[in-house]
C-alpha positions as CSV (number, residue, x, y, z in Angstrom):
1,M,-0.2,-0.1,0.1
2,I,2.9,2.4,0.9
3,L,5.0,1.4,-2.4
4,S,1.5,2.2,-4.3
5,G,1.0,5.9,-2.6
6,L,4.6,6.7,-3.4
7,M,4.0,5.4,-6.9
8,I,0.9,7.6,-7.4
9,M,2.2,10.7,-5.5
10,L,5.4,10.5,-8.2
11,L,3.1,10.3,-11.4
12,I,0.9,13.6,-10.1
13,P,3.7,16.0,-11.2
14,V,4.2,14.4,-14.1
15,S,1.5,14.9,-15.7
16,M,1.3,18.1,-14.7
17,F,4.2,19.1,-16.3
18,A,3.0,17.6,-19.9
19,Q,0.4,19.7,-19.4
20,T,2.3,22.9,-18.6
21,D,4.5,21.6,-22.3
22,S,1.9,21.6,-24.2
23,T,-0.1,25.2,-23.7
24,K,4.0,26.6,-24.1
25,T,3.9,24.6,-27.7
26,D,1.1,25.8,-28.6
27,S,1.9,30.2,-27.3
28,A,5.0,29.2,-28.9
29,Q,3.3,28.1,-32.4
30,V,1.4,31.6,-32.4
31,V,4.4,34.1,-31.9
32,E,6.2,32.2,-34.7
33,E,3.0,33.1,-37.3
34,A,4.1,35.9,-39.9
35,P,2.6,39.0,-40.1
36,V,0.1,39.2,-43.4
37,E,1.8,42.4,-45.5
38,E,-0.5,44.4,-47.7
39,S,-0.2,44.3,-51.4
40,S,0.9,47.3,-52.9
41,L,0.6,48.5,-56.2
42,I,2.1,47.7,-59.8
43,S,4.5,50.4,-61.1
44,P,4.6,50.7,-64.6
45,S,7.3,52.4,-66.4
46,A,6.1,54.4,-69.6
47,E,8.5,54.9,-72.5
48,L,8.1,57.3,-75.8
49,I,9.7,57.8,-79.0
50,S,9.0,60.0,-82.0
51,V,9.3,59.3,-85.4
52,Q,9.3,62.1,-88.0
53,K,8.2,61.3,-91.2
54,S,8.6,62.9,-95.1
55,D,5.2,64.1,-95.5
56,Q,6.1,66.0,-92.1
57,S,3.8,64.3,-89.9
58,I,5.0,62.7,-86.5
59,D,4.2,59.5,-85.2
60,L,4.5,59.1,-81.3
61,K,5.3,55.4,-80.1
62,A,4.5,54.7,-76.4
63,S,4.7,51.8,-74.6
64,L,3.3,50.6,-71.2
65,K,5.5,47.6,-69.1
66,A,6.3,46.5,-65.7
67,K,8.5,44.7,-63.4
68,V,7.6,42.3,-61.0
69,K,9.4,40.6,-58.8
70,G,12.3,40.7,-61.1
71,T,10.1,40.0,-64.5
72,F,8.9,42.5,-67.0
73,Y,5.2,42.5,-68.5
74,I,3.6,43.9,-71.7
75,L,0.6,45.8,-70.7
76,P,-2.2,45.9,-73.1
77,L,-5.4,47.3,-73.1
78,L,-4.4,50.7,-71.1
79,K,-5.6,54.4,-72.2
80,I,-2.2,56.5,-72.6
81,T,-3.3,60.4,-73.0
82,F,-0.6,62.2,-75.9
83,I,0.1,66.0,-74.7
84,Q,1.7,69.0,-76.8
85,V,3.3,70.8,-73.8
86,T,4.0,74.6,-75.0
87,D,6.0,77.6,-73.3
88,T,2.0,78.7,-72.2
89,A,0.1,75.3,-72.0
90,E,-0.5,71.9,-72.6
91,K,-2.9,70.3,-75.3
92,V,-4.6,66.8,-74.9
93,L,-4.5,65.5,-78.8
94,G,-6.0,62.8,-78.0
95,F,-6.1,59.0,-76.7
96,V,-4.9,55.6,-77.5
97,I,-5.6,51.7,-76.1
98,T,-2.5,49.6,-75.8
99,D,-2.2,46.4,-78.5
100,K,-1.8,43.0,-76.6
101,L,2.2,44.2,-77.2
102,G,1.4,47.2,-74.3
103,K,2.5,49.3,-77.7
104,A,0.3,52.2,-78.9
105,V,0.9,54.6,-81.6
106,F,-0.7,58.5,-82.5
107,N,0.0,60.1,-85.4
108,V,0.5,64.0,-85.4
109,K,-0.5,65.7,-88.1
110,A,2.1,68.5,-90.1
111,D,-0.6,71.4,-89.1
112,Q,-1.0,70.6,-85.6
113,L,2.9,70.7,-84.6
114,K,3.5,74.0,-82.6
115,T,7.0,74.6,-81.5
116,D,8.1,76.5,-78.9
117,K,10.5,79.3,-78.4
118,E,14.0,77.1,-79.6
119,G,12.1,75.9,-82.5
120,K,11.6,72.4,-80.2
121,L,8.7,69.5,-80.0
122,H,7.9,68.7,-76.7
123,Y,5.2,65.9,-76.4
124,K,4.1,63.7,-73.4
125,I,2.3,61.0,-72.4
126,V,0.5,59.8,-69.2
127,F,-1.1,57.2,-67.9
128,A,-3.9,57.4,-65.2
129,G,-3.3,54.7,-63.5
130,N,-6.4,52.3,-61.7
131,K,-6.9,50.0,-59.0
132,Q,-3.7,47.6,-59.5
133,M,-1.3,50.3,-60.8
134,D,0.1,53.6,-60.1
135,P,0.1,56.6,-62.8
136,A,3.0,56.8,-65.2
137,D,3.8,59.1,-67.7
138,A,7.2,60.2,-70.3
139,E,8.3,63.0,-72.2
140,V,10.0,63.4,-75.5
141,T,12.0,66.7,-77.2
142,I,13.2,66.8,-80.5
143,K,14.1,69.6,-83.1
144,R,12.0,69.6,-86.5
145,A,14.2,68.0,-89.3
146,R,13.2,66.4,-92.7
147,L,14.7,63.3,-94.5
148,E,15.1,63.2,-98.4
149,I,15.4,60.1,-100.5
150,T,15.7,60.2,-104.1
151,P,16.4,57.2,-106.4
152,V,19.0,57.6,-109.2
153,K,20.0,54.5,-111.7
154,E,22.7,55.7,-114.3
155,D,24.0,52.5,-116.2
156,S,24.0,49.8,-114.6
157,L,24.3,51.7,-111.3
158,L,21.5,52.0,-108.8
159,T,21.9,54.4,-105.9
160,V,20.4,56.6,-103.6
161,K,20.6,60.3,-102.7
162,V,19.4,61.4,-99.6
163,K,19.7,64.9,-97.9
164,L,19.3,65.8,-94.0
165,I,17.5,68.9,-93.6
166,D,17.1,71.2,-89.6
167,M,13.7,72.8,-89.8
168,G,13.3,74.0,-86.0
169,T,13.9,77.5,-87.2
170,G,11.8,78.0,-90.2
171,T,14.9,78.2,-92.0
172,E,16.2,74.8,-94.2
173,I,20.0,74.0,-93.2
174,P,21.6,71.3,-94.3
175,V,23.0,68.9,-91.6
176,P,26.6,67.2,-92.2
177,E,28.6,64.5,-90.3
178,T,25.3,62.2,-89.8
179,V,25.2,59.2,-90.2
180,L,22.3,57.8,-92.1
181,G,21.2,54.2,-92.8
182,I,19.2,52.8,-96.1
183,F,17.0,50.1,-96.3
184,V,14.9,47.9,-97.8
185,K,11.1,46.8,-96.5
186,R,11.2,43.6,-95.5
187,L,8.2,41.9,-94.0
188,F,8.7,42.3,-90.5
189,N,12.2,44.5,-89.8
190,P,13.7,46.3,-92.8
191,L,16.9,44.7,-94.6
192,K,19.5,47.2,-94.0
193,V,21.5,47.8,-97.4
194,G,24.4,50.3,-96.7
195,E,25.2,53.3,-94.8
196,G,26.4,56.9,-95.8
197,T,27.1,60.2,-94.1
198,T,26.1,63.5,-95.0
199,D,28.6,66.4,-96.6
200,E,28.5,70.2,-95.9
201,N,25.6,70.1,-97.7
202,G,23.7,67.5,-95.5
203,E,23.8,65.0,-98.8
204,A,25.0,60.9,-99.3
205,T,25.1,58.7,-102.0
206,V,24.6,55.0,-100.9
207,E,24.9,51.8,-103.7
208,I,22.3,49.5,-103.6
209,P,22.8,46.5,-104.3
210,Q,20.7,44.7,-107.5
211,N,18.7,41.7,-107.9
212,L,17.1,42.2,-104.5
213,P,13.5,40.0,-104.1
214,G,10.8,42.3,-104.2
215,D,6.5,42.2,-104.9
216,A,5.1,40.1,-107.9
217,K,6.2,43.0,-110.3
218,G,9.7,43.8,-108.8
219,N,9.1,46.6,-106.9
220,I,10.8,47.6,-103.9
221,T,10.3,50.0,-101.0
222,L,13.9,51.6,-100.4
223,M,14.3,53.4,-96.9
224,V,16.4,56.0,-94.8
225,K,16.3,56.6,-91.7
226,L,17.7,58.6,-89.2
227,D,17.9,56.1,-85.1
228,E,17.9,57.6,-81.6
229,N,19.4,61.1,-82.5
230,E,20.1,62.8,-80.0
231,T,18.4,66.4,-81.4
232,Y,16.2,64.8,-83.8
233,G,15.3,61.8,-82.6
234,N,14.1,59.1,-85.4
235,L,13.4,60.4,-88.4
236,E,12.5,58.3,-91.9
237,A,11.4,59.0,-95.4
238,S,10.3,56.0,-98.3
239,V,9.9,55.6,-101.5
240,D,8.9,52.5,-104.1
241,Q,11.1,52.1,-107.3
242,K,11.2,49.1,-109.2
243,W,14.8,47.8,-109.0
244,G,13.8,44.1,-107.3
245,S,13.6,40.5,-109.1
246,S,9.9,39.8,-109.4
247,V,8.6,37.1,-106.7
248,D,5.3,35.5,-106.7
249,L,4.5,33.5,-103.6
250,N,1.8,31.7,-105.5
251,E,4.6,30.3,-107.7
252,N,6.3,26.9,-105.9
253,H,10.1,28.0,-105.0
254,E,13.2,25.9,-104.0
255,R,13.0,25.5,-99.8
256,T,14.7,28.4,-98.3
257,L,14.5,30.0,-94.5
258,W,12.8,33.0,-95.7
259,S,9.7,30.9,-97.8
260,S,6.9,29.2,-96.4
261,D,8.7,26.0,-97.1
262,P,11.7,25.7,-94.5
263,P,14.3,22.9,-95.9
264,I,14.0,19.6,-94.9
265,W,17.4,19.4,-92.7
266,M,15.2,22.0,-90.2
267,L,11.9,19.9,-90.3
268,V,14.1,17.0,-89.0
269,T,16.1,19.0,-86.7
270,F,12.7,20.8,-85.3
271,I,10.7,16.9,-85.5
272,I,13.7,15.2,-83.1
273,L,14.0,18.2,-80.5
274,M,10.2,18.4,-80.5
275,T,10.4,14.7,-79.5
276,I,12.9,14.3,-77.0
277,V,11.1,17.1,-74.9
278,W,7.6,15.6,-75.1
279,G,9.3,12.6,-74.5
280,H,10.6,13.7,-70.8
281,Y,7.3,15.1,-70.2
282,I,5.2,11.4,-70.5
283,V,8.3,9.7,-69.1
284,I,7.4,12.5,-66.0
285,V,3.6,11.8,-66.1
286,F,4.2,8.5,-66.4
287,Q,6.7,8.6,-63.2
288,M,4.5,10.0,-61.1
289,L,1.0,7.9,-61.8
290,R,3.2,5.0,-61.0
291,L,4.3,6.6,-57.7
292,R,1.1,7.6,-57.0
293,K,-0.5,3.8,-57.3
294,E,2.4,2.4,-55.4
295,E,1.1,4.6,-52.5
296,P,-0.1,2.2,-49.0
297,D,-3.7,2.4,-47.9
298,Q,-4.2,5.1,-45.5
299,S,-7.0,3.5,-44.2
300,T,-6.0,1.5,-42.8
301,T,-4.3,1.7,-39.4
302,A,-1.6,0.1,-37.2
303,I,-2.4,-2.1,-34.5
304,I,0.7,-1.5,-31.8
305,P,0.3,-4.1,-29.2
């Protein structure tokens, strides 16, 4: 009896200690829970570039994107307002909704161009923001200029004469020592065929390769471009000329990289690579299904003797 009583007294404090431990564990778990952070708005970035065209109009090209967790995302279907800034006021020209690539283009006609006291054009874009994104804006300032392109054919030599003219002061002034690129218009990006540096008269002459692929009638579109100039921004001018070789897309042609029928070796390589990639996916799915079937039945409980 005495021994039984001693055993009971020894067990009582152990039971009370275990109860205290479980309480401490619960409180520790409550303390270790991380606080929930409030979601912040996305901060988009806006970009604006200008392209002065040969008809004296200007294309304002805007784009919107946002960086989220180190990755850039395009922002489609958002309203961008285009504004012209002068010495005295700001005038809203209009708005455009960004396309699926997050870009918007607004054309400013020649009769809408208004320069400041220094003969410069100043434009701004504004995105007002919404419930998920902060507002954003961008600006560009350029000086008025014009590019000219004239095709010249002498015997079997094909050339183009290009000229860059400053129009910021209201008087046409040639712009010397400026590199201009010559391109041929293509389906996706223009093909560069040469470049030239303007002389003291703002002129340059560039030779054009012969037998360039054209349309069904042999027409090609020649372009002269000035890209990302600190003073004038971007300028371009174009002219159509029958200097190319006739190419009819409906006729049967040999397999080439630029045709609708790629070379056989490219098709074989593509099929092999795709087979390898999808083969890995199939193997992974098959192994996952096998592992799932081999899982023990969780409904059975182990009985410990």
